[in-house]
N, CA, C, O and the ligand as a Tripos MOL2 file, in Angstrom:
@<TRIPOS>MOLECULE
protein
  313   311    79     0     0
PROTEIN
NO_CHARGES

@<TRIPOS>ATOM
      1 N         107.5000   79.3200   90.1460 N.3       1 MET1
      2 CA        107.0880   80.7190   90.0610 C.3       1 MET1
      3 C         106.1960   80.9370   88.8470 C.2       1 MET1
      4 O         106.5180   80.4890   87.7470 O.2       1 MET1
      5 N         105.1010   81.6090   89.0400 N.am      2 THR2
      6 CA        104.1800   81.8940   87.9300 C.3       2 THR2
      7 C         104.5740   83.1420   87.1950 C.2       2 THR2
      8 O         105.2270   84.0220   87.7560 O.2       2 THR2
      9 N         104.1810   83.2280   85.9390 N.am      3 ALA3
     10 CA        104.5100   84.4010   85.1290 C.3       3 ALA3
     11 C         103.5690   85.5680   85.4810 C.2       3 ALA3
     12 O         103.8620   86.7420   85.2570 O.2       3 ALA3
     13 N         102.4250   85.1660   86.0460 N.am      4 LEU4
     14 CA        101.4690   86.1870   86.3910 C.3       4 LEU4
     15 C         101.8030   86.8360   87.7300 C.2       4 LEU4
     16 O         101.8760   86.1730   88.7650 O.2       4 LEU4
     17 N         101.9980   88.1210   87.6800 N.am      5 GLN5
     18 CA        102.2820   88.8390   88.9120 C.3       5 GLN5
     19 C         101.4160   90.0720   89.0160 C.2       5 GLN5
     20 O         101.2730   90.8280   88.0550 O.2       5 GLN5
     21 N         100.8460   90.2690   90.1710 N.am      6 GLU6
     22 CA         99.9960   91.4160   90.3490 C.3       6 GLU6
     23 C         100.8220   92.7020   90.2930 C.2       6 GLU6
     24 O         101.8910   92.8030   90.8960 O.2       6 GLU6
     25 N         100.3140   93.6450   89.5780 N.am      7 ALA7
     26 CA        101.0100   94.9080   89.4230 C.3       7 ALA7
     27 C         100.9070   95.7680   90.6670 C.2       7 ALA7
     28 O          99.8840   95.7620   91.3500 O.2       7 ALA7
     29 N         101.9260   96.4810   90.9510 N.am      8 MET8
     30 CA        101.9180   97.4440   92.0640 C.3       8 MET8
     31 C         100.8690   98.5080   91.7600 C.2       8 MET8
     32 O         100.8420   99.0570   90.6590 O.2       8 MET8
     33 N         100.0170   98.7970   92.7180 N.am      9 LYS9
     34 CA         99.0420   99.8650   92.5510 C.3       9 LYS9
     35 C          99.7070  101.2150   92.7870 C.2       9 LYS9
     36 O         100.3930  101.4260   93.7870 O.2       9 LYS9
     37 N          99.4860  102.1180   91.8440 N.am     10 ILE10
     38 CA        100.1020  103.4250   91.9550 C.3      10 ILE10
     39 C          99.0650  104.5120   92.0410 C.2      10 ILE10
     40 O          98.1940  104.6030   91.1760 O.2      10 ILE10
     41 N          99.1350  105.3330   93.0540 N.am     11 ASN11
     42 CA         98.2190  106.4400   93.2110 C.3      11 ASN11
     43 C          99.0290  107.7470   93.3040 C.2      11 ASN11
     44 O          99.8210  107.9450   94.2250 O.2      11 ASN11
     45 N          98.8040  108.6170   92.3310 N.am     12 ILE12
     46 CA         99.5350  109.8760   92.3520 C.3      12 ILE12
     47 C          98.5450  111.0230   92.4580 C.2      12 ILE12
     48 O          97.6580  111.1560   91.6150 O.2      12 ILE12
     49 N          98.6840  111.8420   93.4690 N.am     13 GLU13
     50 CA         97.6920  112.8470   93.7360 C.3      13 GLU13
     51 C          97.8960  114.1420   92.9680 C.2      13 GLU13
     52 O          96.9620  114.9210   92.7760 O.2      13 GLU13
     53 N          99.0950  114.3540   92.5440 N.am     14 ASN14
     54 CA         99.4270  115.5960   91.8030 C.3      14 ASN14
     55 C          99.5710  115.2920   90.3360 C.2      14 ASN14
     56 O         100.4120  114.4850   89.9410 O.2      14 ASN14
     57 N          98.7450  115.9410   89.5170 N.am     15 LEU15
     58 CA         98.7420  115.6380   88.1010 C.3      15 LEU15
     59 C         100.1050  115.9250   87.4180 C.2      15 LEU15
     60 O         100.5330  115.1920   86.5260 O.2      15 LEU15
     61 N         100.7430  116.9660   87.8440 N.am     16 GLU16
     62 CA        102.0380  117.2880   87.2480 C.3      16 GLU16
     63 C         103.0400  116.1940   87.5580 C.2      16 GLU16
     64 O         103.8900  115.8640   86.7300 O.2      16 GLU16
     65 N         102.9380  115.6300   88.7630 N.am     17 LEU17
     66 CA        103.8560  114.5600   89.1440 C.3      17 LEU17
     67 C         103.5560  113.3150   88.3040 C.2      17 LEU17
     68 O         104.4540  112.5560   87.9380 O.2      17 LEU17
     69 N         102.2570  113.1290   88.0090 N.am     18 ALA18
     70 CA        101.8650  111.9490   87.2440 C.3      18 ALA18
     71 C         102.5200  111.9630   85.8840 C.2      18 ALA18
     72 O         102.7490  110.9070   85.2930 O.2      18 ALA18
     73 N         102.8260  113.1460   85.3780 N.am     19 ARG19
     74 CA        103.4410  113.2400   84.0730 C.3      19 ARG19
     75 C         104.9660  113.2210   84.1440 C.2      19 ARG19
     76 O         105.6460  113.2770   83.1200 O.2      19 ARG19
     77 N         105.4900  113.1410   85.3570 N.am     20 SER20
     78 CA        106.9430  113.1660   85.5170 C.3      20 SER20
     79 C         107.5970  111.8540   85.1000 C.2      20 SER20
     80 O         107.3580  110.8120   85.7110 O.2      20 SER20
     81 N         108.4250  111.9080   84.0540 N.am     21 ASP21
     82 CA        109.1070  110.7180   83.5700 C.3      21 ASP21
     83 C         110.0620  110.1780   84.6480 C.2      21 ASP21
     84 O         110.2430  108.9700   84.8070 O.2      21 ASP21
     85 N         110.6470  111.1050   85.3610 N.am     22 ARG22
     86 CA        111.6030  110.7200   86.4190 C.3      22 ARG22
     87 C         110.8910  109.8640   87.4810 C.2      22 ARG22
     88 O         111.4250  108.8530   87.9360 O.2      22 ARG22
     89 N         109.7110  110.2750   87.8550 N.am     23 LEU23
     90 CA        108.9310  109.5380   88.8690 C.3      23 LEU23
     91 C         108.5270  108.1810   88.3210 C.2      23 LEU23
     92 O         108.6530  107.1630   89.0020 O.2      23 LEU23
     93 N         108.0370  108.1700   87.0750 N.am     24 ARG24
     94 CA        107.6120  106.9080   86.4370 C.3      24 ARG24
     95 C         108.7370  105.8960   86.3860 C.2      24 ARG24
     96 O         108.5420  104.7220   86.7010 O.2      24 ARG24
     97 N         109.9160  106.3510   85.9890 N.am     25 GLU25
     98 CA        111.0760  105.4930   85.8960 C.3      25 GLU25
     99 C         111.3670  104.8600   87.2280 C.2      25 GLU25
    100 O         111.6150  103.6570   87.3160 O.2      25 GLU25
    101 N         111.3380  105.6720   88.2710 N.am     26 ARG26
    102 CA        111.6620  105.1570   89.6070 C.3      26 ARG26
    103 C         110.6080  104.2030   90.1210 C.2      26 ARG26
    104 O         110.9330  103.2060   90.7660 O.2      26 ARG26
    105 N         109.3120  104.5050   89.8350 N.am     27 LEU27
    106 CA        108.2740  103.5840   90.2720 C.3      27 LEU27
    107 C         108.3770  102.2620   89.5210 C.2      27 LEU27
    108 O         108.0790  101.2090   90.0840 O.2      27 LEU27
    109 N         108.7870  102.3040   88.2820 N.am     28 ASP28
    110 CA        109.0100  101.0820   87.5120 C.3      28 ASP28
    111 C         110.0450  100.1920   88.1710 C.2      28 ASP28
    112 O         109.8710   98.9790   88.2840 O.2      28 ASP28
    113 N         111.0990  100.8060   88.5910 N.am     29 ILE29
    114 CA        112.1570  100.0680   89.2680 C.3      29 ILE29
    115 C         111.6520   99.5260   90.5990 C.2      29 ILE29
    116 O         111.9160   98.3720   90.9390 O.2      29 ILE29
    117 N         110.9350  100.3370   91.3470 N.am     30 ALA30
    118 CA        110.3750   99.8970   92.6220 C.3      30 ALA30
    119 C         109.4040   98.7610   92.4460 C.2      30 ALA30
    120 O         109.3500   97.8520   93.2740 O.2      30 ALA30
    121 N         108.6330   98.8000   91.3730 N.am     31 ALA31
    122 CA        107.6220   97.7570   91.1040 C.3      31 ALA31
    123 C         108.2730   96.3780   90.8940 C.2      31 ALA31
    124 O         107.6330   95.3430   91.0820 O.2      31 ALA31
    125 N         109.5620   96.3870   90.5000 N.am     32 ARG32
    126 CA        110.2240   95.1280   90.2590 C.3      32 ARG32
    127 C         110.9030   94.5840   91.5130 C.2      32 ARG32
    128 O         111.4210   93.4670   91.5110 O.2      32 ARG32
    129 N         110.8980   95.3630   92.5610 N.am     33 LEU33
    130 CA        111.4800   94.8760   93.8140 C.3      33 LEU33
    131 C         110.6830   93.7060   94.3740 C.2      33 LEU33
    132 O         109.4720   93.5950   94.1840 O.2      33 LEU33
    133 N         111.4080   92.8400   95.0700 N.am     34 ARG34
    134 CA        110.7410   91.7360   95.6980 C.3      34 ARG34
    135 C         111.3890   91.4680   97.0430 C.2      34 ARG34
    136 O         112.6150   91.4470   97.1510 O.2      34 ARG34
    137 N         110.5830   91.2660   98.0560 N.am     35 CYS35
    138 CA        111.1380   91.0380   99.3850 C.3      35 CYS35
    139 C         111.8420   89.6860   99.4140 C.2      35 CYS35
    140 O         111.2860   88.6670   99.0050 O.2      35 CYS35
    141 N         113.0600   89.7020   99.8990 N.am     36 THR36
    142 CA        113.8290   88.4660   99.9340 C.3      36 THR36
    143 C         113.3570   87.5500  101.0680 C.2      36 THR36
    144 O         113.5810   86.3410  101.0230 O.2      36 THR36
    145 N         112.7060   88.1250  102.0810 N.am     37 GLU37
    146 CA        112.2500   87.3660  103.2340 C.3      37 GLU37
    147 C         110.8710   86.7580  102.9770 C.2      37 GLU37
    148 O         110.6390   85.5850  103.2690 O.2      37 GLU37
    149 N         109.9570   87.5650  102.4260 N.am     38 HIS38
    150 CA        108.5900   87.0930  102.2820 C.3      38 HIS38
    151 C         108.1790   86.8190  100.8220 C.2      38 HIS38
    152 O         107.0440   86.4230  100.5560 O.2      38 HIS38
    153 N         109.0880   87.0290   99.9080 N.am     39 ASP39
    154 CA        108.8280   86.7740   98.4850 C.3      39 ASP39
    155 C         107.5800   87.5090   98.0240 C.2      39 ASP39
    156 O         106.7270   86.9410   97.3420 O.2      39 ASP39
    157 N         107.4830   88.7490   98.3950 N.am     40 GLN40
    158 CA        106.3570   89.5790   98.0030 C.3      40 GLN40
    159 C         106.8410   90.8170   97.2760 C.2      40 GLN40
    160 O         107.9140   91.3430   97.5720 O.2      40 GLN40
    161 N         106.0290   91.2880   96.3040 N.am     41 PRO41
    162 CA        106.3770   92.5720   95.6720 C.3      41 PRO41
    163 C         105.7530   93.6960   96.5230 C.2      41 PRO41
    164 O         105.0650   93.4310   97.5080 O.2      41 PRO41
    165 N         106.0010   94.9160   96.1330 N.am     42 ILE42
    166 CA        105.3380   96.0290   96.8350 C.3      42 ILE42
    167 C         103.8820   96.0520   96.3900 C.2      42 ILE42
    168 O         103.5870   95.9360   95.2010 O.2      42 ILE42
    169 N         102.9940   96.1980   97.3320 N.am     43 PHE43
    170 CA        101.5680   96.1230   97.0150 C.3      43 PHE43
    171 C         101.0250   97.4320   96.3940 C.2      43 PHE43
    172 O         100.2770   97.4110   95.4160 O.2      43 PHE43
    173 N         101.4180   98.5390   96.9830 N.am     44 ALA44
    174 CA        100.9040   99.8050   96.5090 C.3      44 ALA44
    175 C         101.7770  100.9730   96.9430 C.2      44 ALA44
    176 O         102.5440  100.8680   97.9000 O.2      44 ALA44
    177 N         101.6510  102.0740   96.2360 N.am     45 VAL45
    178 CA        102.3490  103.3020   96.6100 C.3      45 VAL45
    179 C         101.4450  104.4820   96.2980 C.2      45 VAL45
    180 O         100.7340  104.5010   95.2930 O.2      45 VAL45
    181 N         101.4900  105.4680   97.1880 N.am     46 SER46
    182 CA        100.8020  106.7140   96.9710 C.3      46 SER46
    183 C         101.8330  107.8420   97.0060 C.2      46 SER46
    184 O         102.6490  107.9510   97.9220 O.2      46 SER46
    185 N         101.7580  108.6690   95.9730 N.am     47 ILE47
    186 CA        102.6660  109.8090   95.9270 C.3      47 ILE47
    187 C         101.8150  111.0440   96.2470 C.2      47 ILE47
    188 O         100.8420  111.3370   95.5530 O.2      47 ILE47
    189 N         102.1940  111.7500   97.2970 N.am     48 HIS48
    190 CA        101.4060  112.8810   97.7770 C.3      48 HIS48
    191 C         101.8940  114.2580   97.2790 C.2      48 HIS48
    192 O         101.1980  115.2650   97.4110 O.2      48 HIS48
    193 N         103.0820  114.2680   96.7180 N.am     49 GLY49
    194 CA        103.5530  115.5560   96.2510 C.3      49 GLY49
    195 C         105.1030  115.5870   96.2660 C.2      49 GLY49
    196 O         105.7800  114.5800   96.4720 O.2      49 GLY49
    197 N         105.5870  116.7660   96.0410 N.am     50 LEU50
    198 CA        107.0200  116.9670   95.9950 C.3      50 LEU50
    199 C         107.3610  117.9590   97.0920 C.2      50 LEU50
    200 O         106.8110  119.0590   97.1350 O.2      50 LEU50
    201 N         108.2620  117.5740   97.9730 N.am     51 GLU51
    202 CA        108.6400  118.4190   99.0900 C.3      51 GLU51
    203 C         110.1160  118.6640   99.0650 C.2      51 GLU51
    204 O         110.9110  117.7380   99.2220 O.2      51 GLU51
    205 N         110.4960  119.9210   98.8650 N.am     52 ASN52
    206 CA        111.9080  120.2980   98.8180 C.3      52 ASN52
    207 C         112.7360  119.4100   97.9110 C.2      52 ASN52
    208 O         113.8730  119.0470   98.2120 O.2      52 ASN52
    209 N         112.1040  119.0690   96.7650 N.am     53 GLY53
    210 CA        112.8450  118.2590   95.7940 C.3      53 GLY53
    211 C         112.7740  116.7560   96.0730 C.2      53 GLY53
    212 O         113.4420  115.9720   95.3990 O.2      53 GLY53
    213 N         111.9700  116.3490   97.0610 N.am     54 TRP54
    214 CA        111.8320  114.9230   97.3740 C.3      54 TRP54
    215 C         110.3910  114.5190   97.0890 C.2      54 TRP54
    216 O         109.4520  115.2760   97.3370 O.2      54 TRP54
    217 N         110.2410  113.3030   96.5590 N.am     55 PHE55
    218 CA        108.8830  112.8000   96.3930 C.3      55 PHE55
    219 C         108.4030  112.2990   97.7280 C.2      55 PHE55
    220 O         109.0850  111.5450   98.4220 O.2      55 PHE55
    221 N         107.1720  112.7540   98.0800 N.am     56 ASP56
    222 CA        106.5810  112.3160   99.3430 C.3      56 ASP56
    223 C         105.7220  111.0670   99.0560 C.2      56 ASP56
    224 O         104.5920  111.1680   98.5790 O.2      56 ASP56
    225 N         106.2850  109.9080   99.3580 N.am     57 ALA57
    226 CA        105.6200  108.6600   98.9910 C.3      57 ALA57
    227 C         105.2320  107.8410  100.2430 C.2      57 ALA57
    228 O         105.9100  107.8410  101.2700 O.2      57 ALA57
    229 N         104.1000  107.1510  100.0790 N.am     58 GLN58
    230 CA        103.6200  106.2850  101.1660 C.3      58 GLN58
    231 C         103.4840  104.8750  100.5970 C.2      58 GLN58
    232 O         102.7520  104.6610   99.6300 O.2      58 GLN58
    233 N         104.1700  103.9380  101.1800 N.am     59 TRP59
    234 CA        104.2660  102.5790  100.6030 C.3      59 TRP59
    235 C         103.4330  101.5530  101.3710 C.2      59 TRP59
    236 O         103.3090  101.6350  102.5930 O.2      59 TRP59
    237 N         102.8730  100.6060  100.6610 N.am     60 THR60
    238 CA        102.2230   99.4760  101.2910 C.3      60 THR60
    239 C         103.0340   98.2450  100.9120 C.2      60 THR60
    240 O         103.0300   97.7930   99.7670 O.2      60 THR60
    241 N         103.7230   97.7250  101.9080 N.am     61 THR61
    242 CA        104.6310   96.5870  101.6660 C.3      61 THR61
    243 C         104.4520   95.5240  102.7780 C.2      61 THR61
    244 O         103.7720   95.7710  103.7740 O.2      61 THR61
    245 N         105.0650   94.3580  102.5950 N.am     62 CYS62
    246 CA        104.9580   93.3000  103.5890 C.3      62 CYS62
    247 C         105.7680   93.6350  104.8290 C.2      62 CYS62
    248 O         105.4230   93.1900  105.9230 O.2      62 CYS62
    249 N         106.8200   94.3980  104.6880 N.am     63 CYS63
    250 CA        107.6580   94.6920  105.8140 C.3      63 CYS63
    251 C         108.5140   95.9730  105.6000 C.2      63 CYS63
    252 O         108.5760   96.5010  104.4900 O.2      63 CYS63
    253 N         109.1420   96.4370  106.6310 N.am     64 GLU64
    254 CA        109.9270   97.6580  106.5820 C.3      64 GLU64
    255 C         111.1540   97.5430  105.6870 C.2      64 GLU64
    256 O         111.5900   98.5130  105.0660 O.2      64 GLU64
    257 N         111.6840   96.3610  105.6400 N.am     65 LYS65
    258 CA        112.9060   96.1250  104.8740 C.3      65 LYS65
    259 C         112.6560   96.4420  103.3930 C.2      65 LYS65
    260 O         113.4700   97.0980  102.7430 O.2      65 LYS65
    261 N         111.5520   95.9800  102.8880 N.am     66 LEU66
    262 CA        111.1880   96.1930  101.4680 C.3      66 LEU66
    263 C         110.8870   97.6810  101.2640 C.2      66 LEU66
    264 O         111.2490   98.2750  100.2480 O.2      66 LEU66
    265 N         110.2160   98.2580  102.2570 N.am     67 GLU67
    266 CA        109.8440   99.6860  102.1350 C.3      67 GLU67
    267 C         111.0900  100.5340  102.0790 C.2      67 GLU67
    268 O         111.1330  101.5090  101.3290 O.2      67 GLU67
    269 N         112.1170  100.1920  102.8550 N.am     68 HIS68
    270 CA        113.3350  100.9790  102.8390 C.3      68 HIS68
    271 C         114.0440  100.9280  101.4740 C.2      68 HIS68
    272 O         114.6410  101.9120  101.0370 O.2      68 HIS68
    273 N         113.9670   99.7930  100.8280 N.am     69 GLN69
    274 CA        114.5260   99.7140   99.4930 C.3      69 GLN69
    275 C         113.7920  100.5820   98.5060 C.2      69 GLN69
    276 O         114.3980  101.2290   97.6520 O.2      69 GLN69
    277 N         112.4790  100.5930   98.6300 N.am     70 ALA70
    278 CA        111.6310  101.3970   97.7480 C.3      70 ALA70
    279 C         111.9030  102.8950   97.9800 C.2      70 ALA70
    280 O         112.0560  103.6690   97.0350 O.2      70 ALA70
    281 N         111.9580  103.2720   99.2570 N.am     71 VAL71
    282 CA        112.2080  104.6790   99.6020 C.3      71 VAL71
    283 C         113.5340  105.1190   99.0500 C.2      71 VAL71
    284 O         113.6640  106.2440   98.5670 O.2      71 VAL71
    285 N         114.5110  104.2630   99.1100 N.am     72 ALA72
    286 CA        115.8440  104.6090   98.6150 C.3      72 ALA72
    287 C         115.8280  104.9240   97.1200 C.2      72 ALA72
    288 O         116.5580  105.7920   96.6410 O.2      72 ALA72
    289 N         114.9900  104.2050   96.4110 N.am     73 ILE73
    290 CA        114.9100  104.4250   94.9370 C.3      73 ILE73
    291 C         114.1850  105.7420   94.6520 C.2      73 ILE73
    292 O         114.6790  106.5680   93.8830 O.2      73 ILE73
    293 N         113.0350  105.9380   95.2600 N.am     74 VAL74
    294 CA        112.2240  107.0960   94.9260 C.3      74 VAL74
    295 C         112.7190  108.3710   95.5910 C.2      74 VAL74
    296 O         112.5870  109.4570   95.0270 O.2      74 VAL74
    297 N         113.2880  108.2480   96.7820 N.am     75 LYS75
    298 CA        113.6950  109.4520   97.4840 C.3      75 LYS75
    299 C         115.0540  109.9730   97.1240 C.2      75 LYS75
    300 O         115.6800  110.7010   97.8950 O.2      75 LYS75
    301 N         115.5090  109.6000   95.9570 N.am     76 ASP76
    302 CA        116.6840  110.1800   95.4080 C.3      76 ASP76
    303 C         116.4120  111.6310   95.0800 C.2      76 ASP76
    304 O         115.3360  111.9500   94.5740 O.2      76 ASP76
    305 N         117.3470  112.5160   95.3490 N.am     77 ARG77
    306 CA        117.0480  113.9170   95.1090 C.3      77 ARG77
    307 C         116.8370  114.1980   93.6270 C.2      77 ARG77
    308 O         117.5070  113.6310   92.7640 O.2      77 ARG77
    309 N         115.9000  115.0790   93.3610 N.am     78 CYS78
    310 CA        115.5760  115.3700   91.9470 C.3      78 CYS78
    311 C         116.3490  116.5600   91.4400 C.2      78 CYS78
    312 O         116.2020  116.9430   90.2790 O.2      78 CYS78
    313 ZN        108.9030   91.4180  103.5400 Zn       79 ZN79
@<TRIPOS>BOND
     1     1     2 1
     2     2     3 1
     3     3     4 2
     4     3     5 am
     5     5     6 1
     6     6     7 1
     7     7     8 2
     8     7     9 am
     9     9    10 1
    10    10    11 1
    11    11    12 2
    12    11    13 am
    13    13    14 1
    14    14    15 1
    15    15    16 2
    16    15    17 am
    17    17    18 1
    18    18    19 1
    19    19    20 2
    20    19    21 am
    21    21    22 1
    22    22    23 1
    23    23    24 2
    24    23    25 am
    25    25    26 1
    26    26    27 1
    27    27    28 2
    28    27    29 am
    29    29    30 1
    30    30    31 1
    31    31    32 2
    32    31    33 am
    33    33    34 1
    34    34    35 1
    35    35    36 2
    36    35    37 am
    37    37    38 1
    38    38    39 1
    39    39    40 2
    40    39    41 am
    41    41    42 1
    42    42    43 1
    43    43    44 2
    44    43    45 am
    45    45    46 1
    46    46    47 1
    47    47    48 2
    48    47    49 am
    49    49    50 1
    50    50    51 1
    51    51    52 2
    52    51    53 am
    53    53    54 1
    54    54    55 1
    55    55    56 2
    56    55    57 am
    57    57    58 1
    58    58    59 1
    59    59    60 2
    60    59    61 am
    61    61    62 1
    62    62    63 1
    63    63    64 2
    64    63    65 am
    65    65    66 1
    66    66    67 1
    67    67    68 2
    68    67    69 am
    69    69    70 1
    70    70    71 1
    71    71    72 2
    72    71    73 am
    73    73    74 1
    74    74    75 1
    75    75    76 2
    76    75    77 am
    77    77    78 1
    78    78    79 1
    79    79    80 2
    80    79    81 am
    81    81    82 1
    82    82    83 1
    83    83    84 2
    84    83    85 am
    85    85    86 1
    86    86    87 1
    87    87    88 2
    88    87    89 am
    89    89    90 1
    90    90    91 1
    91    91    92 2
    92    91    93 am
    93    93    94 1
    94    94    95 1
    95    95    96 2
    96    95    97 am
    97    97    98 1
    98    98    99 1
    99    99   100 2
   100    99   101 am
   101   101   102 1
   102   102   103 1
   103   103   104 2
   104   103   105 am
   105   105   106 1
   106   106   107 1
   107   107   108 2
   108   107   109 am
   109   109   110 1
   110   110   111 1
   111   111   112 2
   112   111   113 am
   113   113   114 1
   114   114   115 1
   115   115   116 2
   116   115   117 am
   117   117   118 1
   118   118   119 1
   119   119   120 2
   120   119   121 am
   121   121   122 1
   122   122   123 1
   123   123   124 2
   124   123   125 am
   125   125   126 1
   126   126   127 1
   127   127   128 2
   128   127   129 am
   129   129   130 1
   130   130   131 1
   131   131   132 2
   132   131   133 am
   133   133   134 1
   134   134   135 1
   135   135   136 2
   136   135   137 am
   137   137   138 1
   138   138   139 1
   139   139   140 2
   140   139   141 am
   141   141   142 1
   142   142   143 1
   143   143   144 2
   144   143   145 am
   145   145   146 1
   146   146   147 1
   147   147   148 2
   148   147   149 am
   149   149   150 1
   150   150   151 1
   151   151   152 2
   152   151   153 am
   153   153   154 1
   154   154   155 1
   155   155   156 2
   156   155   157 am
   157   157   158 1
   158   158   159 1
   159   159   160 2
   160   159   161 am
   161   161   162 1
   162   162   163 1
   163   163   164 2
   164   163   165 am
   165   165   166 1
   166   166   167 1
   167   167   168 2
   168   167   169 am
   169   169   170 1
   170   170   171 1
   171   171   172 2
   172   171   173 am
   173   173   174 1
   174   174   175 1
   175   175   176 2
   176   175   177 am
   177   177   178 1
   178   178   179 1
   179   179   180 2
   180   179   181 am
   181   181   182 1
   182   182   183 1
   183   183   184 2
   184   183   185 am
   185   185   186 1
   186   186   187 1
   187   187   188 2
   188   187   189 am
   189   189   190 1
   190   190   191 1
   191   191   192 2
   192   191   193 am
   193   193   194 1
   194   194   195 1
   195   195   196 2
   196   195   197 am
   197   197   198 1
   198   198   199 1
   199   199   200 2
   200   199   201 am
   201   201   202 1
   202   202   203 1
   203   203   204 2
   204   203   205 am
   205   205   206 1
   206   206   207 1
   207   207   208 2
   208   207   209 am
   209   209   210 1
   210   210   211 1
   211   211   212 2
   212   211   213 am
   213   213   214 1
   214   214   215 1
   215   215   216 2
   216   215   217 am
   217   217   218 1
   218   218   219 1
   219   219   220 2
   220   219   221 am
   221   221   222 1
   222   222   223 1
   223   223   224 2
   224   223   225 am
   225   225   226 1
   226   226   227 1
   227   227   228 2
   228   227   229 am
   229   229   230 1
   230   230   231 1
   231   231   232 2
   232   231   233 am
   233   233   234 1
   234   234   235 1
   235   235   236 2
   236   235   237 am
   237   237   238 1
   238   238   239 1
   239   239   240 2
   240   239   241 am
   241   241   242 1
   242   242   243 1
   243   243   244 2
   244   243   245 am
   245   245   246 1
   246   246   247 1
   247   247   248 2
   248   247   249 am
   249   249   250 1
   250   250   251 1
   251   251   252 2
   252   251   253 am
   253   253   254 1
   254   254   255 1
   255   255   256 2
   256   255   257 am
   257   257   258 1
   258   258   259 1
   259   259   260 2
   260   259   261 am
   261   261   262 1
   262   262   263 1
   263   263   264 2
   264   263   265 am
   265   265   266 1
   266   266   267 1
   267   267   268 2
   268   267   269 am
   269   269   270 1
   270   270   271 1
   271   271   272 2
   272   271   273 am
   273   273   274 1
   274   274   275 1
   275   275   276 2
   276   275   277 am
   277   277   278 1
   278   278   279 1
   279   279   280 2
   280   279   281 am
   281   281   282 1
   282   282   283 1
   283   283   284 2
   284   283   285 am
   285   285   286 1
   286   286   287 1
   287   287   288 2
   288   287   289 am
   289   289   290 1
   290   290   291 1
   291   291   292 2
   292   291   293 am
   293   293   294 1
   294   294   295 1
   295   295   296 2
   296   295   297 am
   297   297   298 1
   298   298   299 1
   299   299   300 2
   300   299   301 am
   301   301   302 1
   302   302   303 1
   303   303   304 2
   304   303   305 am
   305   305   306 1
   306   306   307 1
   307   307   308 2
   308   307   309 am
   309   309   310 1
   310   310   311 1
   311   311   312 2
@<TRIPOS>SUBSTRUCTURE
     1 MET1         2 RESIDUE 1 A MET
     2 THR2         6 RESIDUE 1 A THR
     3 ALA3        10 RESIDUE 1 A ALA
     4 LEU4        14 RESIDUE 1 A LEU
     5 GLN5        18 RESIDUE 1 A GLN
     6 GLU6        22 RESIDUE 1 A GLU
     7 ALA7        26 RESIDUE 1 A ALA
     8 MET8        30 RESIDUE 1 A MET
     9 LYS9        34 RESIDUE 1 A LYS
    10 ILE10       38 RESIDUE 1 A ILE
    11 ASN11       42 RESIDUE 1 A ASN
    12 ILE12       46 RESIDUE 1 A ILE
    13 GLU13       50 RESIDUE 1 A GLU
    14 ASN14       54 RESIDUE 1 A ASN
    15 LEU15       58 RESIDUE 1 A LEU
    16 GLU16       62 RESIDUE 1 A GLU
    17 LEU17       66 RESIDUE 1 A LEU
    18 ALA18       70 RESIDUE 1 A ALA
    19 ARG19       74 RESIDUE 1 A ARG
    20 SER20       78 RESIDUE 1 A SER
    21 ASP21       82 RESIDUE 1 A ASP
    22 ARG22       86 RESIDUE 1 A ARG
    23 LEU23       90 RESIDUE 1 A LEU
    24 ARG24       94 RESIDUE 1 A ARG
    25 GLU25       98 RESIDUE 1 A GLU
    26 ARG26      102 RESIDUE 1 A ARG
    27 LEU27      106 RESIDUE 1 A LEU
    28 ASP28      110 RESIDUE 1 A ASP
    29 ILE29      114 RESIDUE 1 A ILE
    30 ALA30      118 RESIDUE 1 A ALA
    31 ALA31      122 RESIDUE 1 A ALA
    32 ARG32      126 RESIDUE 1 A ARG
    33 LEU33      130 RESIDUE 1 A LEU
    34 ARG34      134 RESIDUE 1 A ARG
    35 CYS35      138 RESIDUE 1 A CYS
    36 THR36      142 RESIDUE 1 A THR
    37 GLU37      146 RESIDUE 1 A GLU
    38 HIS38      150 RESIDUE 1 A HIS
    39 ASP39      154 RESIDUE 1 A ASP
    40 GLN40      158 RESIDUE 1 A GLN
    41 PRO41      162 RESIDUE 1 A PRO
    42 ILE42      166 RESIDUE 1 A ILE
    43 PHE43      170 RESIDUE 1 A PHE
    44 ALA44      174 RESIDUE 1 A ALA
    45 VAL45      178 RESIDUE 1 A VAL
    46 SER46      182 RESIDUE 1 A SER
    47 ILE47      186 RESIDUE 1 A ILE
    48 HIS48      190 RESIDUE 1 A HIS
    49 GLY49      194 RESIDUE 1 A GLY
    50 LEU50      198 RESIDUE 1 A LEU
    51 GLU51      202 RESIDUE 1 A GLU
    52 ASN52      206 RESIDUE 1 A ASN
    53 GLY53      210 RESIDUE 1 A GLY
    54 TRP54      214 RESIDUE 1 A TRP
    55 PHE55      218 RESIDUE 1 A PHE
    56 ASP56      222 RESIDUE 1 A ASP
    57 ALA57      226 RESIDUE 1 A ALA
    58 GLN58      230 RESIDUE 1 A GLN
    59 TRP59      234 RESIDUE 1 A TRP
    60 THR60      238 RESIDUE 1 A THR
    61 THR61      242 RESIDUE 1 A THR
    62 CYS62      246 RESIDUE 1 A CYS
    63 CYS63      250 RESIDUE 1 A CYS
    64 GLU64      254 RESIDUE 1 A GLU
    65 LYS65      258 RESIDUE 1 A LYS
    66 LEU66      262 RESIDUE 1 A LEU
    67 GLU67      266 RESIDUE 1 A GLU
    68 HIS68      270 RESIDUE 1 A HIS
    69 GLN69      274 RESIDUE 1 A GLN
    70 ALA70      278 RESIDUE 1 A ALA
    71 VAL71      282 RESIDUE 1 A VAL
    72 ALA72      286 RESIDUE 1 A ALA
    73 ILE73      290 RESIDUE 1 A ILE
    74 VAL74      294 RESIDUE 1 A VAL
    75 LYS75      298 RESIDUE 1 A LYS
    76 ASP76      302 RESIDUE 1 A ASP
    77 ARG77      306 RESIDUE 1 A ARG
    78 CYS78      310 RESIDUE 1 A CYS
    79 ZN79       313 GROUP 0 **** ****
């Protein structure tokens, strides 16, 4: 395993959300996830806003399994 790992690309459309420590913390955790099946990290995430206390996130991952893990981290109620 190499020490060099491509960072997860993060796109946040709402400036206020970009400043949210809570969101940053969760994205940090998600960025460390790795698919057990494909040995891939999450490629990218877009945060579109906050809906009823939930972050509206769109993930780019190798498979649904990894996406579900990411969603579980970020979609925790705020
Ligand atoms: Zn996978």
